[in-house]
Backbone as a ProteinNet text record, in pm:
[ID]
protein_1_A
[PRIMARY]
MTTTTADDRAVGPLLRAWREQRRVSQLELALRADSSSRHISFIETGRSRPSEEMVLRLAEHLDVPVRERNALLLAAGYAPHYPETPLAAPELDALRDGIERLIQGYEPYPALVLDAMYNVVAANRGILMLLDDIPESLLAPPLNAMRLTLHPEGMAPRIRNLRAWRGHLLEQMKRQIALRRSEPLRALYEEVAAYPLAHEDDDGEELEAPAYFALPMRIEHEGRVLSFISSISTFNTPMDVTVAELAIETFLPADPATVKYLQGFVS
[TERTIARY]
20860.6	20823.7	20950.4	20876.7	20985.3	20829.3	20875.3	20722.7	20826.5	20711	20817.6	20727.9	20820.6	20735.8	20770.2	20673.9	20694.3	20866.4	20944.6	21059.2	21169.1	21119.9	21198.7	21211.3	21101.4	21055.1	21131.4	21163	21255.6	21366.2	21416.4	21540.9	21644.7	21648.3	21776.5	21798.3	21727	21734.2	21705.8	21653.6	21656	21830	21924.2	22053.5	22133.8	22137.4	22180.5	22209.9	22072.2	22037.3	22132.1	22083.4	22247.7	22385.3	22385.3	22513.9	22569.3	22499.7	22487.6	22542.3	22442.1	22457.7	22594.5	22614.5	22770.9	22862.7	22818.2	22961.3	23061.6	23022.8	23062.6	23054.4	23153.9	23121.8	23136.6	23041	22972.4	23127	23241.9	23375.5	23372	23386.6	23423.7	23314.6	23204	23080.5	23101.3	23173.8	23167.1	23266.2	23382.9	23509.2	23485.4	23396.7	23331.5	23248.6	23174.6	23079	23089.2	23235.5	23316.7	23214.9	23188.8	23138.3	23173.8	23144.1	23217.3	23086.1	23157.3	23098.4	22985.8	23029.1	22894.6	22758.9	22791.2	22690.2	22603.6	22701.2	22625.9	22559.3	22566.8	22518.6	22361.9	22411.6	22255	22189.1	22217.4	22112.5	22064.7	22155.5	22112.5	22004.9	22045.8	22011.5	21810.2	21803.7	21712	21761.9	21841.4	21856.4	21888.1	21941.2	21959.9	21881.2	21800.5	21757.2	21857.6	21877	21990.9	21905.4	21982.2	21930.7	21927.6	21847.1	21830.9	21929	22049.6	22190.6	22232.8	22246.4	22295.4	22263.9	22106.1	22028	22096.9	22090.7	22166.4	22299.1	22389.6	22536.6	22557.7	22470.8	22525.1	22455.7	22345.1	22300.1	22403.5	22425	22541.5	22688.2	22691.6	22853	22810.6	22703.7	22644	22592.7	22621.1	22528	22445.7	22328.8	22193.7	22118.4	22072.7	21988.5	21898.4	21868.3	21822	21643.3	21589.2	21489.4	21429.1	21548	21550.7	21620.8	21671.1	21720.5	21615.6	21501.5	21375.6	21286.2	21278.4	21249.2	21313.6	21451	21519.9	21484.6	21456.7	21445.2	21255.2	21189	21049.4	21030.4	21133.5	21101	21201.4	21264.8	21335.4	21244	21159.1	20985.5	21092.4	21132.4	21165.1	21095.5	21057.9	21043.1	21145.2	21060.3	21132.9	21226.4	21349.7	21451.8	21502.2	21413.9	21449.4	21318.2	21299.2	21106.6	21160.7	20998.3	21011.7	20922.3	21002.9	20902.4	20919.4	20781.2	20738.8	20809.3	20871.6	20904.5	20916.2	20745.1	20698.1	20672.7	20732.2	20676.7	20766.3	20744.9	20776.6	20923.2	20957.2	21057.1	21200.6	21145.1	21257.7	21285.6	21238.5	21223.1	21355.7	21455.8	21567.2	21662.7	21589.3	21654.8	21640	21471.7	21437.2	21483.5	21472.4	21588.9	21683.1	21766.2	21916.1	21938.2	21869.9	21815.7	21767.6	21730.5	21660.8	21781.7	21841.6	21992	22105.5	22117.3	22258	22199.2	22088.2	22068.5	22059.5	21980.3	21977.8	22121.4	22208.1	22320.1	22383.2	22349.4	22438.9	22407.9	22253.3	22255.6	22382.9	22367.2	22270.8	22313	22375.2	22386.5	22301.1	22237.4	22106.8	22144.4	22061.5	22073.3	21937.4	21897.8	21773.8	21793.2	21672.6	21675.8	21575.9	21616.8	21516.3	21541.2	21400.5	21373.9	21396.4	21368.8	21425.7	21355.9	21271.8	21219.1	21231.4	21331.5	21396.5	21280.9	21157.8	21030.2	21096.4	21122.1	21188.9	21089.7	21176.4	21111	21165	21300.9	21335.3	21425.3	21401.3	21455.1	21502.4	21648	21642	21605	21624.8	21591.7	21707.2	21803.2	21880	21864.8	21760.7	21610.2	21525.7	21484.5	21407.2	21381.5	21536.4	21549.9	21543.1	21624.8	21634.9	21463.1	21353.4	21236.2	21190	21176	21120.3	21081.5	20962.5	20892.7	20866	20843	20820.9	20685.3	20623.5	20446.3	20387.3	20298.2	20231.1	20211.8	20186.2	20152.2	20317.8	20404.4	20508	20580.5	20497.7	20547.6	20414.2	20346.1	20219.7	20298.1	20290.5	20324.6	20266.1	20375.8	20521	20596.9	20683.3	20753.1	20882.9	20881.5	21038.7	21105.9	21236	21367.8	21366.4	21371.4	21400.1	21339.1	21164.6	21060.9	21122.1	21118.4	21159	21274.3	21381.9	21501.2	21472.4	21444.1	21436.2	21333.2	21213.2	21068.9	21084.8	21051.1	21057.4	21011.6	20920.5	20843.5	20890.7	21017.4	21062.3	21133	21298.7	21427.5	21537.5	21461.7	21579.1	21560	21478.3	21506.5	21616.6	21628.2	21780.9	21877.7	21870	22033.4	22086.5	22209.3	22320.9	22355.9	22434.8	22452.8	22376.6	22258.1	22138.9	22160.4	22211.6	22241.7	22312.4	22456.4	22562.1	22482.1	22371.5	22345.5	22263.6	22165.5	22037.4	22131	22224.2	22324.2	22347	22428.6	22477.1	22320	22237.2	22116.4	22062.9	22057.3	21982	22101.5	22247.5	22324.3	22276	22270	22247	22121.6	21995.2	21894.5	21906.6	22012.1	22000	22093.5	22186.3	22234.4	22199.2	22092.8	21991	21871.8	21822.7	21767.1	21836.2	21961.4	22009.4	22061.8	22078.2	22076.9	21986.3	21867.6	21712.2	21627.9	21644.9	21558.9	21383.6	21344.4	21254.2	21154.4	21106.5	20971.8	20900.6	20893.8	20842.1	20902.4	21050.5	21209.2	21231.8	21225.4	21261.2	21109.8	21006	20889.5	20899	20956.8	21002	21116.1	21235.4	21277.9	21242.2	21217.7	21123.5	21054.5	20978.1	20892.2	21016	21077.2	21150.3	21299.3	21329.6	21421	21321.4	21200.1	21117.2	21126.8	21142.2	21150.5	21180	21150.4	21216.1	21328.1	21420.1	21540.1	21502.1	21468.1	21436.3	21484.7	21623.7	21721	21842	21877.5	22014	22156.4	22257.1	22340.2	22369.2	22387	22453.2	22556	22648.4	22764.7	22895.4	22889.6	22986.7	23184.5	23144.6	23298.1	23319.4	23191.8	23246.8	23287.7	23190.1	23270.5	23398.9	23477.9	23649.4	23759.9	23650.1	23716.8	23653.9	23663.3	23752.6	23694.6	23858.8	23821.9	23812.4	23636.1	23575.2	23630.6	23627.5	23665	23585.1	23499.9	23348.3	23273.3	23182.2	23051.8	22981.4	22968.1	22849	22766.6	22643.3	22512	22493.8	22507.2	22510.7	22332	22306.5	22142.4	22123.1	22077.5	22013.9	21922.6	22003.4	21894.1	21868.2	21809.2	21802.8	21858.8	21911.2	22011.6	22184.7	22216.3	22279.9	22285.3	22390.2	22442.1	22546.4	22439.8	22547.9	22590.6	22677.5	22753.2	22800.9	22747.5	22733.3	22787.9	22798.8	22868.7	22771.6	22793.6	22647.2	22776.1	22684.3	22709.2	22627.3	22625.8	22505.1	22592.3	22536.3	22523.8	22421.5	22487.9	22339.7	22443.6	22330.1	22388.1	22428.6	22536.4	22592.5	22553.5	22533.2	22470.8	22312.6	22257.6	22108.1	22052.6	21953.4	21899.1	21743.6	21709.9	21538.4	21570.3	21453.5	21424.5	21417.4	21323.8	21289.7	21482.3	21513.8	21635.9	21770.1	21786.6	21846.8	21784.6	21712.5	21689.1	21686.9	21739.2	21715	21835.4	21869	21999	21990.8	22083.2	22120.4	22156.9	22136.7	22193.8	22215.1	22374.9	22418.4	22479.6	22460.1	22482.7	22598.2	22763.1	22875.9	22881.9	22938.1	22900.5	23066.2	23066	23190	23271.7	23229.1	23363.1	23292.8	23363	23364.9	23225.7	23249.2	23108	22948.3	22962.2	22847.5	22807.4	22958.2	22956.8	22935.2	22965.8	22928.7	22782.6	22692.1	22557.3	22500	22543.2	22443.7	22428.3	22536.2	22571.3	22492.5	22520.8	22443.8	22305.3	22257	22142.4	22047.5	22089.9	22077.8	22077	22163.3	22126.4	22073.5
10704.9	10548.2	10462.9	10386	10268.1	10206.3	10137.7	10073.8	9939.4	9798.3	9704.8	9646.5	9592.7	9549.6	9395.8	9330.2	9197.4	9162.4	9276.5	9182.6	9245.6	9295.3	9362.6	9169.7	9136.1	8994.9	8872.7	8903.8	8794	8771.6	8633.9	8559.8	8652.2	8704.1	8800.2	8900.3	9053.4	9117.7	9099.1	8992.9	8946.1	8876.5	8819.7	8757.1	8863.1	9014.1	9149.4	9166.2	9209.5	9293.9	9232.9	9043.4	9018.2	9036.9	9041.5	9048.1	9227.3	9314.1	9422.1	9448.2	9378.7	9417.3	9356.6	9215.5	9164.3	9199	9310.5	9379.2	9322	9251.9	9150.4	9184.5	9193.2	9219.7	9078.3	9123.4	8955.2	8868.5	8977.9	8853.2	8780.6	8850.8	8800.6	8646.2	8734	8595	8490	8487.8	8361.3	8324.3	8392.3	8300.1	8219.6	8248.9	8134.8	8056.3	8077.6	7969.1	7918.7	7921.7	7849.7	7848.5	7962.1	8043.3	8132.7	8208.7	8337.8	8476.2	8577.6	8709.6	8709.5	8652.5	8711.2	8626.9	8489.4	8400.2	8482.8	8591.7	8622.4	8713.3	8785.8	8919.1	8862.2	8785.1	8734.1	8696.4	8584.7	8566.6	8713.4	8782.8	8883.4	9033.9	8977.3	9109.9	9001.2	8893.3	8779.8	8733.8	8761.7	8709.4	8516.7	8479.1	8366.1	8319.8	8194.8	8133.5	8040.8	8031.3	7965.8	7797.8	7713.7	7591.8	7639.5	7525.5	7529.7	7501.7	7410.4	7432	7525.5	7632.2	7721.7	7826.6	7850.8	7891	7893.8	7761.9	7724.6	7743.1	7729	7769.7	7927.3	8017.8	8107.3	8164.8	8139.8	8188	8168	8010.3	8001.6	8072.1	8138.2	8196.2	8297.1	8367.4	8525.3	8505	8408.3	8393.4	8414.6	8399.8	8427	8320.3	8374.9	8296.2	8185.7	8051.7	7970.9	8004.5	8085.5	8121.5	8193.1	8301.4	8364.7	8255.9	8199	8079.4	8027.7	8017	7903.9	8017.8	8169.3	8267.3	8252.2	8280.7	8292.9	8172.2	8052	7892.7	7923.3	8027.2	8021	8152.9	8193.7	8331.9	8230.3	8132.6	8130	7980.1	7988	7905.8	7741.4	7723.3	7596	7576.3	7455.2	7440	7505.7	7539.7	7542.2	7397.7	7427.5	7307.1	7278.8	7375.9	7361.4	7377.3	7276.4	7235.2	7395.4	7416.8	7499.2	7369.7	7344.5	7218.1	7309.4	7279.7	7373.5	7298.2	7403.1	7319.4	7229.5	7203.6	7131.2	6948.5	6965.7	6826	6756.6	6604.1	6501.9	6506.1	6599.9	6541.7	6600.3	6737.8	6757.7	6749.6	6606	6577.3	6574.4	6579.3	6497.4	6658.9	6752	6878.9	6972.5	6948.8	7002.3	6943.7	6820.6	6742.4	6791.2	6811.8	6843.7	6992	7110.4	7227.5	7238	7161.3	7156.8	7091.4	7019	6940	7042	7103.3	7197.6	7306.4	7392.7	7488.7	7513.2	7351.4	7333.3	7289.8	7222.2	7203.4	7318	7447.2	7592.1	7584.6	7589.7	7644.2	7599.2	7736	7825.8	7952.1	7969.2	8059.1	8074.2	8199.4	8223.1	8145.9	8111	8059.3	8042.4	8065.6	8069.7	8059.4	8005.4	8020.4	8061.3	8141.4	8268.6	8211.7	8264.7	8212.6	8358.4	8370.7	8492.4	8644	8613.3	8739.5	8789.7	8692.9	8714.3	8665.2	8579.4	8553.5	8433.3	8415.9	8289.2	8182.7	8043.2	7936.6	7834.5	7837.8	7774.9	7896.3	7820.3	7938.7	7863	7844.5	7758.1	7851.3	7825.3	7875.7	7974.1	7987.9	8104.2	8221.8	8238.6	8366	8365.4	8249.6	8290.1	8398.5	8363.6	8438.3	8576.3	8630.1	8707.1	8841	8756.2	8829	8809.1	8836.4	8863.2	9043.6	9041.5	9148.5	9182.7	9086.9	9214.5	9200.3	9290	9251.1	9179.2	9068	8991.1	9017.6	9123	9192.9	9130.2	9148.9	9141.4	9024.1	8913.1	8804.6	8731.2	8756	8644.5	8645.3	8546.6	8444.7	8527	8566.6	8566.5	8591	8508.3	8606.4	8688.6	8794.7	8874.4	8876	8832.7	8882	9036.3	9105.6	9246	9344.9	9328.3	9407.2	9371.7	9268	9229.6	9289	9326.1	9394.3	9529.7	9585.7	9720.4	9815.3	9726.4	9807.5	9878.5	10020.1	10057.1	10018.9	9881.9	9838.8	9684.7	9679.9	9475.6	9510	9456.5	9479.9	9592.8	9683.1	9807.4	9899.4	9874.9	9954.5	9913.2	9779.7	9743.8	9699.5	9722.7	9735.5	9893.3	9858.3	9935.4	10032.8	9960.6	10015.7	10041.5	10053.4	10017.6	10113.1	10246.3	10269.8	10177.9	10174.7	10101.1	9960.6	9904.8	9754.7	9773.3	9860.8	9902.2	9946.8	10039.6	10030.4	9894	9833	9706.1	9598.8	9549.7	9512	9608	9736.3	9791.2	9767.4	9771.9	9698.9	9569.7	9532.5	9330.7	9359.3	9415	9367.2	9469.3	9599.1	9598.1	9521.4	9465.5	9342.6	9249.6	9168.6	9098.4	9136.1	9257.5	9334.5	9337.3	9354.8	9384.7	9237	9147.7	8983.5	8870.3	8934.5	8877.1	8964.4	9099.2	9191.5	9170.2	9165.3	9079.1	9252	9233.2	9348.5	9327.5	9234.1	9209.6	9287.5	9183	9237.4	9387	9434.5	9600.1	9647	9630.8	9676.3	9682.7	9548	9509.9	9647.5	9619	9707	9832	9937	10044.4	10077.7	9931.4	9987.8	9979.5	9874	9897.1	10002.5	10058.1	10144.1	10268.8	10266.2	10401.1	10418.4	10312.8	10290.6	10423	10494	10561.6	10510.5	10580.6	10523.3	10511.2	10390.7	10388.8	10475.2	10511.3	10613.8	10634.2	10703.2	10734.6	10629.3	10608.5	10514.8	10522.1	10452.1	10540	10459.5	10395.4	10345.1	10324.8	10457.3	10478.9	10456.1	10525.6	10461	10305	10232.4	10079.3	10041.1	10079.9	10002.7	10006.2	10079.1	10105.3	10003.9	9951	9852.8	9692.3	9613.5	9540.9	9605	9532.5	9575.3	9437.4	9489.8	9345.2	9344.4	9207.8	9123.4	9172.2	9200	9240.7	9284.8	9385.2	9468.8	9372.2	9377.4	9285.4	9373.1	9275.1	9364.8	9316.8	9462.6	9467.8	9464.6	9400.7	9406.9	9389.3	9477	9444.1	9343.3	9234.9	9140.8	9125.1	9188.3	9192.2	9234.8	9335	9460.2	9398.1	9321.8	9241.3	9281.9	9358.5	9407.4	9334.8	9234.2	9100.2	9128.9	9085.7	9088.8	8989.7	8977	8852.9	8946.6	8829.5	8843.4	8757.4	8798.7	8735.4	8670.4	8563.8	8490.9	8363.4	8444.9	8337.7	8273.9	8106.6	8011.1	7984.7	7942.3	7897.7	7784.5	7668.1	7566.8	7564.2	7490.8	7450.5	7429	7455.6	7374	7376.7	7443.4	7346.8	7362	7255	7226.5	7210.8	7319.7	7330.6	7508.8	7582.4	7695.3	7725.1	7654.7	7683	7666.2	7562.5	7586.5	7645.2	7688.8	7793.3	7914.2	7962.5	8093.8	8061.3	7950.6	7936.3	7978.8	8072.2	8130.9	8094.8	8025.6	8004.2	8059.1	8168.2	8258.2	8249.1	8257.5	8177.1	8313.6	8366.8	8448.1	8390.7	8430.1	8412.1	8485.6	8488.2	8548.6	8655.2	8730.9	8819.6	8860.7	8850.5	8848.5	8780.2	8733	8586.2	8653.6	8780.5	8788	8761.2	8734.8	8686.6	8546.6	8477	8320.2	8304.7	8338.6	8340.3	8339	8454.3	8469.8	8372.1	8350.5	8260.4	8105.5	8089.9	7924.9	7922.3	8035.5	8042.2	8042	8127.1	8162.9	8032.9	7907.8	7811.2	7705.6	7677.1	7603.7	7613.4
11127	11078.8	10993.2	11019.7	10942.8	10852.9	10779.5	10689.7	10668	10719.4	10660.9	10526.6	10430.9	10311	10301.8	10207.3	10172.2	10175	10071.7	10034.8	10132.5	10253.4	10347.6	10420	10405.2	10513.1	10458.1	10303.9	10180.7	10292.8	10243.6	10340.4	10281.8	10166.2	10115.9	10212.7	10192.3	10311.8	10488.1	10544.3	10637.7	10695.7	10575.9	10570.2	10602.7	10527.5	10495.6	10636.5	10658.6	10806.8	10892.5	10930.4	11034.7	10991	10909.7	10844.2	10837.4	10840.3	10888.7	11012.7	11154	11228.7	11315.3	11240.1	11312.8	11234.2	11163.1	11106.9	11019.2	10922.1	10866.1	10708.7	10653.8	10479.3	10457.1	10262.8	10201.1	10227.7	10209.9	10085.9	10251.5	10395	10536.8	10538.3	10510.7	10550.7	10429.8	10328.8	10195.4	10261	10317.7	10354.6	10468.5	10559.6	10654.7	10604.1	10499.2	10501.4	10378.8	10337.6	10213.4	10090	10063.9	9890.4	9860	9817.2	9743.6	9727.4	9760.7	9793.7	9715.9	9561.8	9439.8	9473.7	9513.1	9554.8	9701.7	9781.7	9891.1	9837.9	9744.9	9701.5	9585.5	9558.5	9437.8	9562	9706.7	9784.2	9842.3	9881.4	9930.3	9868.5	9727.9	9631.4	9579.8	9620.3	9555.6	9437.5	9363.9	9248.7	9269.6	9395.6	9408.9	9527.6	9501.1	9620.1	9713	9826.7	9882	9947	9935.8	9982.3	10186.9	10179.3	10327.5	10406.8	10369.3	10427.9	10414	10294.5	10319.6	10401.4	10415.1	10508.2	10662.1	10709.6	10815.4	10830.3	10750.2	10763.4	10755.8	10685.1	10698.4	10843.7	10898.3	11005.2	11119	11086.9	11229.6	11170.2	11073.2	11070.5	11137.4	11126.1	11171.8	11351.2	11404.9	11516.6	11530.3	11454.4	11471.6	11543.6	11631.2	11745.5	11654.7	11733	11698.9	11651.3	11734.9	11715.9	11568.9	11518.7	11356.9	11323.1	11339.5	11235.5	11122.6	11232.7	11159.3	11134.8	11146.6	11090.7	10916.9	10898.6	10796.2	10705.6	10785.3	10708.9	10651.9	10717	10668	10557	10553.4	10442.8	10306.7	10359.3	10230.1	10165.8	10267.1	10180.2	10254.5	10338	10409.6	10575.5	10563.3	10692.7	10815.6	10969.7	11043.3	11084.4	11155.4	11169.5	11319	11386.3	11533.9	11590.8	11681	11734.7	11825.7	11891.6	12057.8	12140.9	12180.3	12281.5	12411.8	12499.1	12667.5	12743.4	12806.9	12894.7	12965.5	12989.7	13103.4	13001.9	12898.6	12825	12874.4	12863.4	12882.3	12859.4	12692.9	12637.8	12700.3	12825.1	12871.4	13002.4	13013.7	13116.5	13240.8	13153.3	13174.6	13183.3	13127.5	13138.7	13270.9	13306	13444.7	13529.1	13550.6	13608.4	13676.8	13568.4	13578.2	13622.5	13574	13627.5	13779.5	13799.8	13916.2	14049.7	13981.8	14099	14068.7	13962.8	13967	14045.3	14043.8	14157.6	14315.8	14323.5	14448.3	14516.7	14455	14480.3	14494.7	14441.2	14462.5	14585.7	14679.1	14781.4	14893.5	14973	15005.7	14960.7	14838.7	14710.3	14626.3	14619.1	14536.5	14342.7	14319.6	14148.6	14134.7	13987.1	13890.2	13765.6	13657	13585.6	13506.4	13383.9	13353.2	13185.5	13111.8	12979.3	12918.2	12789	12718.5	12765.5	12812.5	12870.9	12988.5	13045.3	13178.8	13319.8	13256.9	13333.8	13474.3	13550.2	13628.2	13626.4	13588.8	13502.7	13640.4	13746.8	13826.9	13947.9	14083.3	14150.8	14275.4	14351.7	14490.6	14594.2	14713.2	14852.5	14920.8	14789.7	14810.7	14738.4	14628.5	14574.4	14667.1	14708.5	14786.7	14928.3	14987.5	15102.9	15071.9	14915.1	14872.9	14886.5	14823.4	14759.2	14909.8	15062.5	15195.8	15144.5	15194.7	15197.5	15029.6	14942.1	14771.6	14808.9	14721.2	14704.7	14686.5	14648.2	14587.6	14434.8	14452.1	14275.5	14205.9	14307.9	14192.1	14211.5	14252.6	14272.7	14257.4	14137.4	14036.4	13936.4	13916.9	13777.5	13634.4	13584.2	13525.2	13624.2	13709.2	13767.9	13743.4	13685.4	13627	13667	13658.2	13765.9	13733.8	13578.3	13599.5	13665.7	13655.8	13759.9	13903.6	13957.1	14125.4	14117.4	14045.7	14062.9	14066.7	14009.3	13937.9	14001.5	14032.7	14043.4	14269.9	14216.9	14359.9	14489.9	14436.2	14537.2	14565.9	14487.3	14467.2	14572.4	14464.8	14558.8	14554.1	14451.4	14448.5	14573.4	14633	14734.8	14857.8	14845.9	14948	14864.9	14734.6	14673.1	14707.9	14781.1	14791.2	14684.6	14599.2	14463.5	14355.9	14370	14260.4	14143.1	14154	14034.5	13954.1	13982.5	13925	13895	13989	13909.8	13883.5	13863.9	13743.6	13592.2	13597.5	13466	13402.7	13495.2	13453.8	13400	13404.5	13377.1	13274.8	13227	13126.9	13057.2	13028	12933.3	12893.4	12996.9	12935.4	12885.6	12940.8	12837.5	12631.2	12646.4	12563.4	12428.8	12502.2	12425.3	12384.8	12437.6	12388.8	12333.9	12372.7	12235.1	12086.9	12086.5	11943.5	11933.2	11999.7	11913.7	11886	11955.9	11900.5	11851	11827.9	11791.2	11841.6	11977.4	12006.1	12059.3	12017.3	12074.5	12178.5	12216.9	12392.4	12460.4	12433.4	12538.8	12567.5	12409.1	12452.5	12521.4	12477	12587	12749	12772	12877.7	12926.2	12850.5	12878.9	12884.9	12787.9	12805.6	12968.6	12983.5	13137.7	13257.1	13286.2	13366.8	13384.2	13256.5	13275	13296.6	13306.3	13345.9	13475.3	13555	13685.4	13737.7	13841.8	13925.2	14018.5	14039.1	14115.7	14284.5	14346.2	14498	14567.8	14554	14664.6	14587	14623	14583.7	14671.6	14598.8	14680.4	14804.8	14870	15052.8	15061.6	14983.1	15004.8	14881.9	14838.3	14713.5	14786	14923.9	14962.4	14977.3	15011.5	15032.7	14976.2	14807.8	14694.8	14658.9	14716	14696.3	14747.9	14903	14964.2	15030.5	14995.7	14929.6	14818.3	14717.1	14592.3	14496.3	14461.7	14362.2	14268.5	14214.1	14102.6	14008.4	13999.7	13889	13992.2	13937.8	13989.6	14063.7	14192.3	14275.6	14269.9	14344.5	14371.6	14511	14597.4	14760.7	14758.2	14831.6	14919.5	14989.3	15109.3	15250.3	15314.9	15361	15413.2	15601.6	15634	15734.9	15843.8	15824.6	15886.2	15835.1	15755.6	15681.6	15549.1	15472.2	15350.1	15287.9	15187.8	15135.7	14962	14927	14835.1	14729.3	14638.9	14495.6	14377.5	14343.9	14164.4	14072.1	13971.8	13917.9	13799.4	13763.2	13665.9	13599.7	13428.8	13318.4	13248.2	13258	13143.5	13125.2	12957	12875	12825.2	12715.6	12683	12549.2	12519.8	12424.3	12339	12168.4	12115.2	12082.7	12127.4	12164.9	12014.9	12046.1	11913.6	11918	12021.5	12071	12086.1	12063.2	12062.7	12248	12284.7	12445.1	12503.6	12491.3	12566.6	12530.1	12396.5	12354.6	12438.3	12456.5	12497.7	12665.4	12768.4	12872.9	12942.8	13060	13092.2	13258.3	13298.2	13442.5	13514.3	13616	13677.6	13820.9	13870.6	13979.5	14049.8	14194.5	14215.8	14333.1	14296.2	14387.5	14497.6	14639.2	14758.6	14709.1	14724.5	14714.5	14834.6	14945.2	15041.2	15172.3	15218.4	15355.1	15397.2	15438.2	15560.1	15481	15370.7	15295.6	15269.4	15241	15253.3	15455.7	15544.8	15694.7	15633.2	15653.5	15681.1	15627.8	15490.7	15446.7	15475.1	15502.7	15561.6	15694.1	15780.2	15897.8	15848.7	15733.1	15756	15712.9	15689	15596.6	15697.6	15793.1	15840.6	15977.8
[MASK]
+++++++++++++++++++++++++++++++++++++++++++++++++++++++++++++++++++++++++++++++++++++++++++++++++++++++++++++++++++++++++++++++++++++++++++++++++++++++++++++++++++++++++++++++++++++++++++++++++++++++++++++++++++++++++++++++++++++++++++++++++++++++++++++++++++++++++++

């Protein structure tokens, strides 16, 4: 068991932890931030209090998530710099409208928008098509993409290459946990990682041909096996915590048969 002290929550130790996690030396960080390694050392040991500008500059060069940049500022005695606007707020009307147009324009192919906990905040008809026969308990808000995909009563029984796709999703979650240090996200990971495999893969030979350019999700729908390649997009230089934690995931058909089926299904 580790014990967190008040000193651990001071800005110096927090910055040091981020620097070590990013495997950046004090000298390298100083060069990036136009400072000196001596000054960085003084900040980390508490001998020097960084200015608000310096906290933000160091956080940027360490690629600290926007939410955690606010935490660093608070630890240094400053007010948070980035607002956290509810997604339903009028200030984000333009964002919501743009997202809806984007994912609807992607139809008939599946697309959805996720928050930092992989909760679905928007989805198009291509996604809804894949949720046929999912139990109501898994569809209750907040709709969670990881639970939907990996739960043995969710989509998992229909994913033909479940072991490989499950491994991909769990590794993705591990990277996000390391980046964000989120205990709720870690709890979600432990939950879905403990789900039993719904079945053994039965298409290992099929994955050798055709040669896919990225790992596909191969999922059965009404007797057909559809293949999708996943792509995730985020917003550049976000100035709001909510916006920074949104991700748009689109599923590109991985073969001509999937393209033909989806176009015929929607029409």
